[in-house]
C-alpha positions as semicolon CSV with decimal commas, in nm:
position;residue;x (nm);y (nm);z (nm)
1;X;37,262;9,442;10,624
2;X;37,086;9,439;10,961
3;X;36,864;9,736;10,875
4;X;36,762;9,571;10,548
5;X;36,683;9,246;10,729
6;X;36,478;9,426;10,994
7;X;36,278;9,606;10,726
8;X;36,226;9,292;10,516
9;X;36,101;9,108;10,827
10;X;35,865;9,398;10,907
11;X;36,028;9,453;11,245
12;X;35,985;9,770;11,447
13;X;36,311;9,941;11,540
14;X;36,484;10,273;11,582
15;X;36,833;10,392;11,499
16;X;36,975;10,600;11,787
17;X;37,178;10,896;11,665
18;X;37,479;11,051;11,834
19;X;37,448;11,427;11,843
20;X;37,625;11,585;12,136
21;X;37,680;11,259;12,324
22;X;38,024;11,191;12,460
23;X;38,237;10,921;12,304
24;X;38,201;10,721;12,627
25;X;37,822;10,697;12,606
26;X;37,697;10,360;12,485
27;X;37,446;10,388;12,202
28;X;37,333;10,073;12,024
29;X;37,337;10,049;11,647
30;X;36,965;9,971;11,657
31;X;36,694;9,943;11,919
32;X;36,440;9,668;11,853
33;X;36,100;9,794;11,973
34;X;35,857;9,513;11,887
35;X;35,971;9,285;12,168
36;X;35,834;9,265;12,525
37;X;36,122;9,492;12,633
38;X;36,326;9,707;12,395
39;X;36,637;9,519;12,284
40;X;36,963;9,699;12,206
41;X;37,131;9,564;11,893
42;X;37,503;9,592;11,817
43;X;37,698;9,506;11,505
44;X;38,066;9,459;11,584
45;X;38,252;9,508;11,259
46;X;38,617;9,581;11,326
47;X;38,912;9,407;11,487
48;X;39,166;9,681;11,567
49;X;39,293;9,709;11,925
50;X;39,102;10,022;12,025
51;X;38,777;9,888;11,881
52;X;38,820;9,555;12,063
53;X;38,861;9,744;12,392
54;X;38,541;9,938;12,324
55;X;38,364;9,617;12,220
56;X;38,458;9,451;12,550
57;X;38,335;9,752;12,747
58;X;38,006;9,753;12,555
59;X;37,951;9,382;12,624
60;X;38,001;9,438;12,998
61;X;37,766;9,737;12,989
62;X;37,489;9,554;12,802
63;X;37,524;9,240;13,016
64;X;37,502;9,449;13,334
65;X;37,211;9,666;13,218
66;X;37,003;9,416;13,015
67;X;37,134;9,072;13,114
68;X;37,328;8,839;12,885
69;X;37,011;8,741;12,698
70;X;36,856;9,090;12,698
71;X;37,051;9,233;12,406
72;X;37,149;9,117;12,057
73;X;37,477;9,136;11,872
74;X;37,640;9,020;11,555
75;X;38,016;8,977;11,541
76;X;38,049;9,050;11,169
77;X;38,429;9,026;11,151
78;X;38,502;8,696;10,981
79;X;38,132;8,613;10,993
80;X;37,989;8,857;10,740
81;X;37,718;8,629;10,602
82;X;37,587;8,458;10,914
83;X;37,363;8,708;11,095
84;X;37,220;8,561;11,417
85;X;36,841;8,538;11,442
86;X;36,669;8,842;11,583
87;X;36,483;8,825;11,917
88;X;36,124;8,704;11,899
89;X;35,831;8,937;11,844
90;X;35,594;9,023;12,130
């Protein structure tokens, strides 16, 4: 859904891929590249216990590294049709 929206809005982004990265490394689902600073984008889509722990750790990581307003996320569990607006263009 997010990739389709980014494409339809003619946004510039990349999709980081996990090759030999450890499971502890934080890789965003997308990286928005047409903003003043690159913006990591996360889609949180599960609600099991292990996933919620990882989600909490990712939020702390992104807040620490990019600031609370410096990254984007969508909590899709129970909110599958209401995607938050993307960050503004340059």
